[in-house]
C-alpha positions as CSV (number, residue, x, y, z in Angstrom):
1,X,218.9,33.4,123.4
2,X,220.4,33.8,126.9
3,X,222.7,36.8,127.1
4,X,225.3,34.7,128.8
5,X,226.3,33.2,125.4
6,X,228.7,35.6,123.9
7,X,228.8,36.6,120.2
8,X,231.6,38.0,118.1
9,X,231.2,40.8,115.5
10,X,234.0,42.0,113.3
11,X,233.5,45.7,112.6
12,X,235.3,47.6,109.9
13,X,237.8,50.0,111.6
14,X,236.6,52.8,109.4
15,X,233.0,52.5,110.5
16,X,232.8,55.3,113.0
17,X,229.8,57.4,112.1
18,X,227.1,56.9,114.7
19,X,229.4,55.0,117.0
20,X,227.9,51.6,116.1
21,X,231.0,49.5,117.2
22,X,231.1,51.4,120.5
23,X,227.4,50.8,121.0
24,X,227.8,47.1,120.2
25,X,230.8,46.8,122.6
26,X,228.6,48.1,125.5
27,X,226.0,45.3,125.0
28,X,226.2,42.3,127.3
29,X,227.8,39.3,125.7
30,X,229.0,41.2,122.6
31,X,232.6,41.0,121.6
32,X,233.7,43.5,118.9
33,X,236.8,42.9,116.9
34,X,238.1,45.7,114.7
35,X,239.6,45.1,111.3
36,X,239.9,46.8,108.0
37,X,237.4,45.0,105.8
38,X,237.7,44.9,102.0
39,X,234.0,45.1,101.7
40,X,231.0,45.6,104.1
41,X,230.9,47.1,107.6
42,X,230.2,44.2,109.9
43,X,230.8,40.4,109.7
44,X,228.1,38.9,111.9
45,X,228.9,35.3,111.2
46,X,231.3,33.4,108.9
47,X,230.2,34.2,105.3
48,X,227.7,36.9,106.3
49,X,228.3,40.6,106.0
50,X,226.3,43.7,106.8
51,X,226.7,46.9,104.9
52,X,225.2,49.8,106.9
53,X,224.1,52.8,104.8
54,X,222.5,55.9,106.3
55,X,219.6,57.2,104.2
56,X,221.6,60.0,102.7
57,X,224.5,57.8,101.7
58,X,222.2,55.1,100.3
59,X,220.6,57.7,98.0
60,X,224.0,59.2,97.1
61,X,225.5,55.7,96.3
62,X,222.7,55.1,93.8
63,X,223.2,58.5,92.1
64,X,227.0,58.3,91.9
65,X,227.1,54.6,90.9
66,X,228.9,53.3,94.0
67,X,226.2,50.9,95.1
68,X,226.4,48.3,92.3
69,X,230.2,47.7,92.5
70,X,230.0,47.6,96.3
71,X,227.4,44.9,96.3
72,X,229.2,42.9,93.6
73,X,232.4,43.0,95.7
74,X,230.6,41.8,98.8
75,X,228.8,39.0,96.9
76,X,232.2,37.9,95.6
77,X,233.6,37.7,99.1
78,X,230.6,36.6,101.2
79,X,227.8,34.0,100.9
80,X,225.1,36.3,102.3
81,X,224.9,40.1,102.0
82,X,222.7,42.3,104.1
83,X,222.2,46.0,103.4
84,X,221.0,47.8,106.5
85,X,219.4,51.1,105.6
86,X,219.3,53.6,108.4
87,X,216.7,56.4,108.3
88,X,214.0,57.4,105.8
89,X,215.3,56.9,102.2
90,X,212.5,59.1,101.0
91,X,213.7,62.0,103.1
92,X,217.2,62.9,102.0
93,X,219.0,66.0,100.6
94,X,219.8,64.3,97.3
95,X,216.2,64.7,95.9
96,X,216.5,61.3,94.3
97,X,213.5,60.2,92.2
98,X,211.2,57.5,93.6
99,X,211.8,55.5,90.4
100,X,215.5,55.4,91.0
101,X,215.0,54.3,94.7
102,X,212.5,51.7,93.7
103,X,214.8,50.4,90.9
104,X,217.8,50.1,93.3
105,X,215.8,48.4,96.0
106,X,214.2,46.0,93.6
107,X,217.6,45.2,92.0
108,X,219.1,44.5,95.3
109,X,216.4,42.2,96.6
110,X,215.1,40.6,93.4
111,X,218.1,40.3,91.1
112,X,221.0,40.2,93.5
113,X,219.4,38.3,96.4
114,X,220.5,40.9,99.0
115,X,218.6,41.1,102.2
116,X,217.3,44.6,103.0
117,X,216.7,45.7,106.6
118,X,215.6,49.1,107.8
119,X,216.6,50.8,111.0
120,X,215.3,54.1,112.6
121,X,218.7,55.4,113.8
122,X,222.2,54.4,115.0
123,X,220.9,52.7,118.2
124,X,218.4,50.7,116.2
125,X,221.1,49.7,113.7
126,X,223.3,48.5,116.6
127,X,220.5,46.4,118.0
128,X,219.7,44.8,114.7
129,X,223.4,44.0,114.0
130,X,223.7,42.3,117.4
131,X,220.4,40.4,116.9
132,X,221.5,39.1,113.5
133,X,224.8,38.0,114.9
134,X,223.1,36.3,117.9
135,X,220.7,34.4,115.7
136,X,223.4,33.3,113.3
137,X,225.8,32.2,116.0
138,X,223.4,30.7,118.5
139,X,220.0,30.3,116.7
140,X,216.7,31.5,118.1
141,X,217.2,29.9,121.5
142,X,213.9,28.2,121.5
143,X,211.8,25.7,119.5
144,X,209.0,26.9,117.2
145,X,205.8,25.2,118.2
146,X,203.8,23.5,115.4
147,X,200.6,24.7,117.0
148,X,201.2,28.1,115.3
149,X,199.9,26.6,112.0
150,X,197.8,23.8,110.6
151,X,199.5,20.5,110.2
152,X,199.6,19.0,106.7
153,X,200.8,15.5,107.2
154,X,200.2,12.6,109.6
155,X,203.4,12.9,111.6
156,X,203.0,16.6,112.0
157,X,199.4,16.1,113.0
158,X,200.4,13.6,115.6
159,X,203.0,16.0,117.1
160,X,200.5,18.8,116.9
161,X,198.0,16.8,119.0
162,X,200.5,15.9,121.7
163,X,201.8,19.5,121.9
164,X,198.4,20.5,123.2
165,X,199.2,18.7,126.5
166,X,200.4,20.9,129.4
167,X,204.1,21.5,129.6
168,X,204.7,19.8,126.3
169,X,206.5,21.5,123.5
170,X,207.9,20.2,120.2
171,X,210.8,18.3,121.8
172,X,208.7,16.6,124.5
173,X,206.0,15.8,122.0
174,X,208.4,13.9,119.8
175,X,209.9,12.2,122.8
176,X,206.5,11.0,124.0
177,X,205.4,9.6,120.7
178,X,208.8,7.9,120.1
179,X,208.7,6.4,123.6
180,X,205.2,4.9,123.3
181,X,205.2,4.2,119.6
182,X,201.8,5.9,118.9
183,X,199.7,8.7,120.1
184,X,197.0,6.3,121.4
185,X,199.5,4.5,123.6
186,X,200.7,7.8,125.0
187,X,197.1,8.9,125.8
188,X,196.2,5.8,127.7
189,X,199.5,5.6,129.6
190,X,199.7,5.6,133.4
191,X,201.3,8.4,135.3
192,X,204.2,6.2,136.1
193,X,204.6,5.2,132.4
194,X,204.5,8.9,131.4
195,X,207.2,9.7,134.0
196,X,209.4,7.2,132.2
197,X,209.6,9.4,129.1
198,X,213.1,10.9,128.8
199,X,213.1,14.6,129.6
200,X,209.4,14.7,130.7
201,X,209.8,14.7,134.5
202,X,207.4,13.5,137.2
203,X,205.6,16.9,137.7
204,X,204.8,17.2,134.0
205,X,203.8,13.5,133.8
206,X,201.4,14.0,136.7
207,X,199.8,17.1,135.0
208,X,199.5,15.4,131.6
209,X,197.9,12.3,133.2
210,X,195.5,14.4,135.2
211,X,194.4,16.3,132.0
212,X,193.9,13.1,130.1
213,X,192.0,11.1,132.7
214,X,190.1,13.6,134.8
215,X,186.3,13.7,134.4
216,X,184.8,16.6,132.4
């Protein structure tokens, strides 16, 4: 996603350890709004909250019973809850048993439907929060090509075939097939006819025609 498209993140005014809001504010295109949130640390999109927990706090919240009510409160207020765990949860001063860690992590992911994301440090956490916000607010910023997997139906197979042409991605493949009505008609089209496909352009049409009609 181009950095010119700004994103807005609401940060809890009490979230100061590690300077995550300040790190976010220094990133190009990131607008940070401070507010006292009832639950969670960062709102990265409407209905989506991120709770950041450093490894020591995550372990402590399991032992002292804070984790479960915190998660329940976030789920009551937001449609999607993300718990961002910063640091190695197996290396804390709490000496929490592996069974307790495994139980809490499984409960979060399997029973509560909470997304768990791990970060190395504060800088990594800030980068992940910004990336989540950017994806939710603006999408990936590019189309995913069907050629990354095997097509399973006729229409997908047709698009898969046309995407193999130079300069042709998912959007252009669909436009070509829709314009000509069939893959066969597209493959036998003249350069001028290809240039008439909306969004294809003369240069791409010339290259496609050359590939389709040049001798081996």
